[in-house]
C-alpha positions as CSV (number, residue, x, y, z in Angstrom):
1,M,94.3,-24.0,-33.3
2,Y,92.0,-23.8,-30.1
3,E,91.2,-20.3,-28.8
4,L,91.5,-18.8,-25.1
5,I,88.2,-16.9,-24.6
6,P,87.7,-14.7,-21.8
7,V,84.2,-14.6,-20.1
8,T,85.4,-12.1,-17.2
9,G,88.1,-11.2,-14.6
10,D,90.1,-14.5,-14.5
11,T,87.8,-16.8,-15.7
12,Y,88.2,-18.3,-19.4
13,Y,87.0,-21.1,-21.2
14,I,89.0,-23.0,-24.2
15,D,86.9,-23.1,-27.3
16,A,87.8,-26.5,-28.4
17,G,85.3,-26.8,-31.6
18,K,81.9,-28.0,-30.0
19,C,83.4,-28.6,-26.5
20,S,84.2,-25.1,-23.8
21,I,86.9,-26.2,-21.2
22,P,87.1,-23.6,-18.2
23,L,90.3,-22.3,-17.1
24,Y,90.9,-20.3,-14.0
25,M,94.0,-18.4,-14.2
26,L,95.8,-18.2,-11.0
27,D,98.6,-15.7,-12.5
28,K,99.7,-15.3,-15.9
29,C,101.4,-18.6,-16.4
30,N,99.3,-21.2,-13.9
31,A,95.9,-22.1,-14.2
32,V,93.1,-24.7,-12.8
33,M,91.3,-26.6,-15.5
34,I,87.8,-27.8,-15.4
35,D,87.4,-31.0,-17.1
36,S,89.9,-32.0,-20.1
37,G,87.8,-33.0,-23.0
38,M,88.4,-35.9,-25.2
39,S,91.7,-37.5,-25.9
40,K,91.1,-38.4,-29.4
41,L,89.7,-34.8,-30.4
42,H,90.9,-32.7,-28.1
43,R,94.4,-33.8,-26.7
44,N,96.4,-32.2,-29.5
45,G,94.8,-28.7,-29.7
46,L,95.0,-28.4,-25.9
47,L,98.8,-29.5,-26.1
48,E,99.1,-26.6,-28.8
49,L,97.4,-24.3,-27.0
50,F,99.7,-24.7,-23.7
51,N,102.6,-24.4,-25.7
52,K,101.7,-21.3,-27.3
53,T,100.6,-19.6,-24.5
54,G,103.0,-21.1,-21.6
55,I,100.0,-21.7,-19.6
56,K,100.6,-24.3,-17.0
57,V,97.9,-26.5,-15.5
58,R,98.2,-26.9,-11.6
59,A,94.6,-28.7,-10.8
60,I,92.3,-30.4,-12.7
61,L,88.6,-30.0,-11.2
62,T,86.2,-32.8,-12.5
63,S,82.6,-32.7,-13.1
64,H,81.9,-36.2,-13.7
65,A,84.2,-39.3,-15.6
66,H,82.5,-39.4,-19.0
67,I,85.2,-39.8,-22.0
68,D,84.5,-36.3,-23.2
69,H,85.5,-34.6,-20.0
70,T,88.2,-36.7,-18.3
71,G,90.0,-38.0,-21.8
72,N,93.3,-36.0,-21.0
73,H,93.5,-36.0,-16.8
74,S,96.3,-38.3,-17.0
75,V,98.5,-36.7,-19.9
76,I,98.0,-33.2,-18.1
77,R,98.8,-34.5,-14.7
78,E,101.8,-36.1,-15.9
79,L,102.7,-33.2,-18.1
80,F,102.2,-30.1,-15.6
81,G,101.8,-32.4,-11.9
82,A,98.4,-31.2,-11.6
83,K,96.4,-32.5,-9.1
84,V,93.2,-34.1,-9.9
85,Y,89.8,-33.4,-8.2
86,M,87.0,-35.8,-8.5
87,S,83.9,-37.0,-6.7
88,L,84.3,-40.3,-4.9
89,Y,82.1,-42.1,-6.9
90,N,83.7,-41.1,-9.9
91,A,86.9,-41.5,-8.6
92,A,86.0,-45.0,-8.1
93,V,84.9,-45.7,-11.6
94,S,88.0,-43.9,-13.1
95,Q,90.9,-45.8,-11.3
96,N,91.0,-49.1,-13.7
97,I,89.0,-50.8,-16.5
98,L,86.8,-52.7,-14.4
99,G,85.6,-49.5,-12.8
100,L,85.3,-48.0,-16.3
101,K,83.0,-51.4,-16.7
102,S,80.2,-50.2,-14.2
103,Y,79.3,-47.3,-16.8
104,F,79.9,-49.5,-20.1
105,Y,78.4,-52.4,-19.1
106,G,77.7,-53.6,-22.5
107,M,81.4,-53.7,-23.9
108,S,83.9,-56.2,-22.7
109,P,87.3,-55.3,-20.6
110,K,88.9,-55.6,-23.8
111,E,86.8,-53.3,-25.7
112,I,87.0,-50.8,-23.0
113,Q,91.0,-50.8,-23.1
114,S,90.6,-50.1,-26.6
115,I,88.0,-47.2,-26.7
116,T,87.9,-46.0,-23.0
117,S,91.1,-46.3,-21.4
118,S,92.2,-42.6,-21.6
119,M,89.2,-42.2,-18.9
120,A,91.6,-44.1,-16.2
121,C,93.4,-41.5,-14.1
122,C,95.0,-41.5,-10.5
123,V,92.8,-38.9,-8.3
124,D,94.6,-36.7,-5.8
125,N,91.8,-35.3,-4.1
126,I,88.2,-36.9,-3.5
127,I,85.2,-34.5,-3.2
128,L,82.4,-35.5,-1.1
129,P,78.7,-35.7,-2.0
130,D,77.7,-33.6,0.4
131,Q,80.6,-30.9,0.0
132,Q,79.7,-27.4,-0.7
133,Y,83.1,-25.9,-1.8
134,V,86.6,-27.3,-2.6
135,E,90.1,-25.1,-2.6
136,A,92.2,-26.1,-5.5
137,C,96.2,-24.0,-5.6
138,G,94.5,-21.3,-3.1
139,A,91.5,-20.6,-5.1
140,K,88.1,-21.7,-4.0
141,F,85.1,-22.7,-6.2
142,Q,81.7,-23.2,-5.0
143,I,80.3,-26.7,-5.7
144,L,77.1,-27.0,-7.7
145,H,75.7,-30.7,-7.2
146,L,73.6,-31.5,-10.4
147,N,73.0,-35.4,-10.5
148,G,71.1,-36.8,-13.1
149,H,72.8,-36.6,-16.0
150,S,75.3,-39.0,-14.4
151,P,76.0,-40.1,-10.9
152,E,77.8,-37.1,-8.7
153,H,77.7,-35.1,-11.7
154,I,78.9,-31.4,-10.1
155,G,79.5,-27.8,-11.5
156,F,81.5,-25.3,-10.2
157,V,81.9,-21.8,-9.6
158,T,84.8,-19.7,-10.0
159,P,85.9,-17.2,-7.6
160,D,84.7,-14.9,-10.3
161,N,81.1,-16.0,-9.9
162,V,81.1,-17.7,-13.1
163,A,79.4,-20.9,-12.9
164,Y,80.3,-24.0,-14.9
165,L,77.4,-26.4,-15.3
166,A,79.1,-28.9,-17.3
167,D,76.0,-31.4,-18.8
168,L,73.3,-29.8,-17.4
169,F,72.2,-28.2,-20.7
170,V,73.0,-28.2,-24.2
171,G,73.7,-25.0,-25.7
172,F,72.0,-23.3,-28.6
173,D,75.0,-24.0,-31.0
174,A,75.2,-27.8,-30.4
175,I,71.5,-28.9,-29.3
176,D,70.3,-29.3,-32.9
177,D,72.7,-32.1,-33.1
178,I,71.8,-34.1,-30.6
179,K,69.8,-37.5,-31.3
180,V,69.3,-38.9,-28.0
181,P,70.1,-36.4,-25.2
182,Y,71.7,-38.2,-22.3
183,S,70.7,-39.2,-18.5
184,V,70.8,-42.1,-16.0
185,S,67.9,-40.4,-14.2
186,C,65.5,-38.4,-16.2
187,Q,63.4,-37.1,-13.1
188,I,66.4,-36.2,-11.0
189,D,68.2,-34.8,-14.1
190,F,64.7,-32.6,-14.8
191,E,64.6,-31.5,-11.0
192,C,68.4,-30.0,-11.6
193,K,67.3,-28.2,-14.4
194,E,64.8,-26.6,-12.8
195,K,66.6,-26.0,-9.7
196,S,69.3,-23.8,-11.8
197,L,66.5,-21.5,-12.8
198,K,66.8,-20.0,-9.1
199,Y,70.8,-19.4,-9.9
200,D,72.4,-16.1,-9.8
201,Y,75.6,-16.0,-11.2
202,A,77.4,-13.5,-13.4
203,W,78.0,-16.0,-16.5
204,Y,76.9,-19.7,-17.0
205,I,79.8,-21.9,-19.2
206,L,78.3,-25.2,-20.7
207,A,80.2,-27.7,-22.2
208,H,78.7,-28.1,-25.2
209,Y,79.1,-25.2,-25.6
210,G,79.8,-21.8,-25.1
211,A,79.0,-18.9,-22.0
212,Y,75.8,-17.5,-21.4
213,K,74.8,-14.4,-19.4
214,D,70.9,-16.0,-18.7
215,I,70.0,-19.7,-19.0
216,E,66.0,-19.8,-19.0
217,A,66.2,-19.8,-22.8
218,I,68.4,-22.9,-22.7
219,Y,66.5,-24.4,-20.4
220,K,63.3,-23.8,-22.3
221,R,64.9,-25.1,-25.5
222,N,66.2,-28.2,-23.9
223,L,63.0,-29.2,-22.4
224,I,61.7,-29.1,-25.9
225,L,64.2,-31.5,-26.8
226,W,63.6,-33.9,-23.9
227,N,59.8,-34.0,-24.3
228,D,60.3,-34.8,-28.0
229,R,62.2,-37.6,-27.7
230,L,60.0,-39.1,-24.7
231,N,56.6,-38.5,-26.1
232,R,58.2,-40.3,-29.3
233,L,59.3,-43.0,-27.4
234,V,55.5,-43.3,-25.8
235,K,54.2,-43.3,-29.7
236,M,56.5,-46.1,-30.8
237,A,54.8,-48.5,-27.9
238,E,51.2,-48.3,-29.3
239,S,51.4,-51.8,-29.3
240,E,53.4,-54.0,-27.0
241,L,57.2,-54.1,-27.8
242,F,60.2,-56.5,-26.6
243,Y,63.0,-54.3,-25.3
244,D,65.3,-55.1,-28.2
245,K,62.9,-54.2,-31.0
246,Y,62.2,-51.2,-29.1
247,L,65.9,-50.2,-29.0
248,T,66.1,-51.3,-33.0
249,I,62.9,-49.3,-33.6
250,A,64.4,-46.0,-31.8
251,L,67.9,-46.0,-32.7
252,K,66.3,-45.8,-36.1
253,E,64.1,-43.1,-35.5
254,F,66.4,-41.0,-33.8
255,G,69.0,-41.6,-36.5
256,V,71.6,-43.0,-34.2
257,C,74.8,-44.7,-35.6
258,T,74.1,-48.6,-35.5
259,N,77.6,-49.6,-36.0
260,N,79.3,-47.8,-33.3
261,L,79.6,-49.9,-30.4
262,F,80.4,-46.3,-28.1
263,N,77.4,-44.5,-29.3
264,I,75.0,-47.8,-29.2
265,T,76.3,-48.4,-26.0
266,A,75.6,-44.7,-24.4
267,T,72.6,-44.4,-26.6
268,E,70.8,-47.9,-24.9
269,R,71.6,-46.5,-21.4
270,S,69.9,-43.3,-22.4
271,I,66.8,-44.8,-23.8
272,R,66.5,-47.2,-21.0
273,S,66.6,-44.5,-18.5
274,M,63.5,-42.5,-20.6
275,L,61.8,-45.7,-20.4
276,Q,62.2,-46.4,-16.8
277,Y,61.0,-42.5,-16.4
278,L,58.0,-43.1,-18.3
279,V,56.7,-45.8,-16.8
280,D,57.5,-44.2,-13.5
281,K,55.4,-41.6,-15.0
282,G,52.4,-43.7,-15.7
283,R,52.6,-43.3,-19.8
284,L,54.2,-46.9,-20.2
285,K,54.0,-50.2,-18.4
286,Y,56.1,-53.3,-18.8
287,A,55.7,-57.2,-18.4
288,F,57.6,-60.2,-19.1
289,K,56.9,-62.7,-21.3
290,N,58.9,-66.1,-21.2
291,G,61.7,-64.1,-18.8
292,V,61.8,-61.0,-21.6
293,Q,60.5,-57.4,-21.2
294,F,58.3,-55.8,-22.9
295,F,56.5,-52.3,-22.8
296,E,53.2,-50.9,-24.2
297,Q,51.4,-47.8,-23.5
298,K,49.6,-47.4,-20.0
């Protein structure tokens, strides 16, 4: 059974294994939820918790449209009549299977329908790129623009001054499980990570996972992970490597399961992003031979 963990005031999070899903309680029964977890892993546990506690979700704020953050939006929206809030880009992606294909370009529409269709949902309220606050059910939440991990990746600060940072960082209890950290833009992601050190909130909730009073140590531990993976990618390119070979070596080096289509698709995106970052930083260079891209140390 999932647990409802108090943070401070009316802010809680659902302990769903290695996932934290924030709830802001409007009163004893009604709540604003931030993200909704993954359908296959979390749906039954969430519904059991709501049934046991009598909690009714009246609104869902969305950090970003990833499978482990929006997998239960549609079910909760239908069950409680919850209003879904999402950024402009992520709302467009979430509308249908072809929208989801802009994320999962390595998968066919049929595969997306089979694996990730739970992400598709109707959105009731759009959060604009320059928006600083959003009001849901009479409660006002500050918006934190945390781009880099994904396009329009955002966090929220509850009325209790608790900041949900979504996937900006991985917590201490989960970070050793990370084989390849994920980002669509390492540079922008790193800038947002550094900027967060200036935040001054009462608590910080991470999607993966837990609540912390301070994030400086978490910031440093996450940078160790990122730098390790980046340095190992540079070392792999002691001689020129065509991209497909590079990817094969990296998947093996990092211990990524290679018979899981979703894992490979997501990991390929992040490795490509890391290689682009290393090129921009002058640590790698690339060229083309017979129309095929290859990389080597600069």
